[in-house]
N, C-alpha and C positions, 0 to 999 in steps of 0.2 A: 194098507199099512203105511204106504208112502205119504198119504195126505197128512196124517198127524205130524209126521216128521217135518214136512214142509211148513206146516203151521207153526211148529215149535221154532224152526229155524227163522221164520219170518218174524215171530215175536222177539226172538233173541236179537235179530238184526235191528228191529225197531227200538228195542231197549238200548242197544249199543249206540244207535244213531242219536237217540235222545240224550244219552250220556255224553256223547261226543259234542253235541250241540251245546249242552250245558258247559262242558269243559272249554269249548271255544269261546263261549260268552264270558266265562270267568277269566280266561287268559287274556282276552282282548281288552277287558276293562270297560270303563264307562264310555258310552256313546255320546256324541255331541248333542247337547240339549237336555241330557239327563241331569237331575239334581246332583249337587256335590255330595260325594260320599267320603267316608273316612279314609284317609290315606295313611300308610305306615309312617312312623316317625323315623327320620334319618338323623343320626348323630355323627359327630366328627370324632371317631376314636373313643377315648375314655373321657373326653372333655365334657363339662357340664353344659356348655352352650350347645344348643341344637340348631341345625340348619333350617328346621321347619317346626313351627309350633301349632298344635291343634287349635281350632277356633274355640272360643269360650261360649258356652251355651247359656241362654237365659235360665234363671232358676225355675220358671214355670214350664220349661220345655222338658217333657219326660225323656229319660235316656233311651237311646235306640239300642236294639238288640245287636250284640257283637257279631251275630251270625246272620245279619240282614242280607249280605251278599249271597250267602249259601242258600238261605231260605228262598230268596227270589229265584235263583237258578233252578232249585228243585221244583218250585211251583210251575215254572215255565215248562220243565220237562214233563211233569204230570199232565199238564194241559195238552201237551203234544201227543201224549199216549191215547187220549180219548178221541183224537181226530181220525177220520176214515183213513184206511191204509193208502189210498191213492194220493191223498193230500200230503201224507207223511213221506212217501217214497220218491216224490219227484225231485227231491233235493238230496236223496240218500247217497247218490254217486259222488257228490262233492264234499261229503262230510270228512272223509280222510284228508282231502286237500285242504279244507278249512282248518282242520286240526293242526296239520303240519305248518300251515302259514301262520296260525295264531301262536304256535310255540316259537317259531322263528322270530316273529314280531316281538314277543315278550322277552326273548333273549337279547334282541337288538335295542329294545326301548329302555332308556334310562333317563326318565324325566327329572331325576333328582340330582343329576351331576351339576355341581356349581360351575358357573360360567367363568372361564379363565381367558381374559382378553389377550394375554401374552402367549397363549399356547399356539404352536405353529399349525397352519392349516394342513389338511390332508394332502394338498398338492405340494406343499413345501416340505412335508415330513420326509426324512430320508432314513433308510434302514440303518440300524445300529452298526457303527464301524465304517460308515461311508466316508471316504476321503478322496479328494481331488488334488492332483499334482498342481503346485503353484506355477510351474513352467509350461508343461505341455497341456494342462487342463484336462487330462484324461484321468479316469478313475484309477485309484491305486487298489490293486487286488490284495491277495493274502501274502504277497512277498515282502521283501524288505522295503523300508521307507525311512526318510529322515523328516524330522519335525522340529519347528522352532516358532515360538510365539503364535501357535495355532495355525501355522502354515505347513503343508506337507509337500514332499518332493519324492519322485523316484530317485534312487541313488545316481543313475546316469544323468538325471536332469539337474542335479545340484551343481550348477556351473556359475562362474563369475559373469555378471552381466556386462563387464567391461572387456576383459580379455577372452572370455569364452572358454577358458580352461576349467577343468574340474576343481572343486574346492576340497582339498584333502586336509587342510590345517584344522586344528581344534578351535581356533579363533577366527571369526570372520565378521563382516559388517552387513547388517540387513537394513536396506533402505526401502521401506514399504514392504513389498513382497519380493524385492530383488536382492539376491545375495551378492556380495563382493568379497574379493580378497582384501585384507586390510590395507595393503600397499596400493592396490588398484583404487580403492575408495579414497585413500588419502591423496592420490595423484589427481583424482577427478574433483574432489570436493573440499579438500583442505586448502585454505587460502595461502597464496604465496606472496611474499613481500615484493613490491615493485621496485625496491631499491637494491636489496642484496640478492633477490631472486631465489631465496630459500623459503622453506615452509615456515610460516610464522609460529614460533614456539608457544606453548601453553604457559600460563602464569602459575603461581603457587597453588591456586585453587583447581588447577586442571582445566581451565577455560582458555580458549583462544582469544587473546587480547591483541588488538591492532588499532592503528589510527587510519582513518579514511577521510579523503578530501571530499567536502560536500558537493563540489561541482565536477571535478575531474574523475572522481570515483577511485582514486589511487588508494591502495592498501599498503601499509608499511609497518614495520616493527616499531614499537614505542621507543626503543633505545636510539633510533636514528634522529630523534629530536634533540639528543644530547651528545651525539658522537661527531658533531661538526660535519654532518652530511650537507652538502650545499643545497640550497633551495633558491629557485629563481625569484628575484625581487619583484618581478612583474606578474607572472602567472601563478606563482606560489607552488609550482610543481617540484617534487623531488625526483630527479631522473635516476635511472639505474647507475650503479657504480661503473666507473671508467667512462662515463659519458662526459663529453667535453662541455665545459662551462666557460663563459667569458667573465673574468674578474674586472670590475669597474674601478678598482683601486681604492674604494672608500668603504670596504666591507660588504659591498653588494655583489651578487653574482647574477648573470643573465644567461638564460638558456639559448640555444642556437635558434629556436623558433622565434623567440622574442627579439633576438639580435637582428633578425632579418628586416624588421621594420622600425628599428630603434632610431630615435632622433638624437643626434649627438652634439650639435652646436646651434648657436642662436640663429645664424643665417639659414640653416636647414629648416628651422622651425617657423620662419617668417611666413611662407605660403600657407601653412596650416593655421597659423594665427589669423591671417587675413580672411581665410575661408570661414572661420568661426565668427568673426565680426560680421561677415556678410550674412551668416545664418541669423544673427541677432537682427540685422537690418531688415531681412526678409520678413520678420515678424513685427515690424514697426517698433523695434527696440534699439534704435540706432544709438551708438556711443558717440557723443559729440566731441569728446576729447581724444586725442591720440595718446594712448597709454603705452609707454614703453614695455617691451616684453624681453626678458633675458632668460637664457638657459644657464643654470648654475650647478656647481658641485654640491655635494651633500653638506660639507662643512660650511660653505658660504650661505646655504639656505638656513641652516641652524643658527648661524650668527645673525642673519637678518631677522629671523623669528624672535630671537632674544631682544633685539632692538625695537621690535614692533610692539606697541602698547596694546593693540587691539587683538582679540582672540575670538573664540578658542581655536586651537590648532589640533588637527587630527593626529592622535597618537596611536601606535607607538612611533609612527614616522609621518612627517609632513612632506608632501610632494609638491605643493604649490603654495604661493603666498601673494596676497594683494596688499602691497605696501601703501601706507599713507604718510610715512615719515621720511625725512631726508636721510639717506644713507649712502655709503660707498660699498658697492657690491662687486665681487669678482665674477665675471661671466666667462663662458667658454667661447673663445673667438674662432677656433678652427677645429674641425672634426679630428679626433685622435686616430692614429694608425693602429691597426690590429696586428699584434705580434704574438703568435702562439695563442695562449689563452689570456693575454693581457692587452691593455690599451697603452700605446706609446705615443710620445711627442704631442701631448695635449698642451695647447696654447691657451692661456687665460689672460684676461685683461681687466684691471680694476676700473670701475665706472662709478662716477659720483651721480647720484640721483637727487635732483632738486624738486621741490614741491611746487607745481604750477596749478594744481587743482586738488580735489579731494583724494585723488589717487596718484601715487608717485610712480609705481611700476608694478608689473606682474612678473613674479619669479616662478620658474618651473624647474624641477629636478631633471637633469640630463640623463640620457641613456635608457629612456623608457620607450616602449613601442608607440607607434603613431597614434593609435586609437586611445591608449591610456593618456598620452600627452595631450591629445585633443580634449578628452573629458576633463582633465585638470584645468585646461585653459577655459573651457566653457563654464566651469564652476567659478574660477577666479574672476572671469569677466562679469559674471552676475553680481559678485561683490562690488566690482567697480561701477556697474550700472546702478545699483541701489544707492551707492554713495553719491554718484553724480546726480541722481534724480531726487535726492533729498529724503531718502528713507533713513530716518535717524533713530538711534537708540532701540534697535530691534534686539530681542533676546536671541540667544544662540540657537535655540531650536527652530525659530522662525527663519532667521537669516540663512543658517546652514541648510535647513530643510529645502527652501526654495532654490538655493544654489545647486543642491544635489539634483533637484528636479530638472534644471536646465542641462546639467551634465548628462543625466539619464536620457533626456529627450534627444540630445545631440547624438549620443551613441546609437539610439534607436533609428535616427534618420540616416546613419551611416551604414548600418548592417541589415536593415529590413527594407524590403521593397515598399514603395509608396502605398500600395493597396493594403499592406498589413500594419501600417502605423496608426497610432491613435492621433486624433486631431485636436487635443486641447490647447496645444501651444500656439496654433494659428489663430485662436480666437481672441488674442490680445487686441488686434486692430478691429474696430467695429466695421470698417469698410472692406475688410479682407475676408474672403471665404476660401482662400486657397489653402492647400495643405503645406507641408514642409517645402521650403525651397531646396533646389538641388545643392548639396553641400560637399559632396565627395571631392576631396582635394587630391586624390590619387587617380591618375589616368588609368583607364581600363578596369576600374572597380577594385574590389578587394579579393584576396584569395580565401579559400576555405579555412586555412589556419588562422588568418587574421580575423575572419568572421567569428570563429569560435572564441578567440581572445576577446572580441568585443562583447560577446554574450557573457563571458566570464566577468568582465568589468561591470556589466549591468547587474549581474547576479550579486556582485560585491556590494553595489550601492543599495539594492533592494533588501539585502539581508544583513546590513550593518547593524551591530548590536549596541552601538553607542546611543546616548540620549539625543544629542544634538544632530548628528549626521543620520542615524538610523531611524529613530522615532520621528525626528523632524521631517525626513524625506517622506516617510509613509503618510504622515498627516498632510503634508503639502501636496503630495501626488494625488491623494484622495480628493482634496479640495479642487485641484486643477481639473481632474477628470469630471467633477460634478458641476463646477461653475465656470470653467474656462480660466485661462491664465490671466486675462485682463481683469476680470472681476475679482479674482483672488488677489492680484497685486493692489487693486484699488482698496480692497478690504484691509489689506495689510497696512497701507498708508494711513487709513482712517482709524483703525483700531489697534494696530500693532500685532494682530494675530490672524489666524486662518479662519475663513468662514466655515461654519459647521454644517 
């Protein structure tokens, strides 16, 4: 009686195994290499557009049975039933595992999910509610936290990045991920005026508006340009209030740094003048005539400029002049004495200038630092050299431009070491391959303060906005750098313009 029971059980197990195999086959889907079968249509909600369209069949292709998948699986199951029991049972032990694996794969497999390139990867995905403190970088749990602009903090971590104290006010400033007290942030980042030493106020639009010096980087309130705050006539700095200035008596003020190297009378300027003449001679540009040089007051220079028919003159203020007309000029005979913040006991002397050649005299404004005085002399001497060498009827841009080049090159020779200088100026003489001649007229070299002044004067020349002095210099300097000073001057003599 037991044998029929075993036989029934075995038949039942075989049928169950066949059914499981069919179910596994059905759940696993199509194998590689099998022909394409119909896939279910996937739609996007209630929209009419579908994510997948079934292929269009030819008209002569007979329609396939909708139950093709099911028929195929049943046929395979029936074929399995006619096999000998040994062939069927050697895989029976793994049927349950295959079924479980197939079900799991069918649940995990979703071949119809649209590709989203912006979706975060599994490695980057974070659990919902995941927050990291912006200060300690530790995860914020289920306790209290603060948030602003997508940044989170523990309450104890919400501290000012300047003073380190907790921020308890309702208003604060956030710089990147760093919070600040409003006053701490203002102290650190709100610009202060270099004149009144107060925070620069906002304008009517709520914006911080200030003036800034292009070279020195000073920031100051716009109102200081109209409230008679003194400005140095040499370096153009506005010093903090209560800083001592020297009044030159003609509306100009001089800061203490510029006063330290200021040239005050004609006799004091003579060594500098002769050193610049030697500079010209070292480049084979010797001045054959002895041109008088006088240091004069502002009023005397303006009067001489009015009597001079040739121009142009650098506005708003002319600091030097190459005279070609006979005039009587009042020069400074002796250095004035300093008393408090004023100059005292200035002795002047009228001097009649007679015309002995194309150039009558060179006048320079007194009270300027040595390097600025020297650059003015180098400029005016070039005017004299051009006139003495027969360069006639040059337009303002050409004549002032080449004179500015000589002023710039002399300043460069004073403040830069020989290895750092350009060498276009030495190429005037065909037989000379030397660099600049030694020109410094101050024993022991120059101080750091004077060097910075020289760099500022070079900056002024290079960035002048006027047509004759600014554009003329830049065009002339480019030509000298490309062709050399000698070829540039020869081209000016022949054509009246710069080589291109």
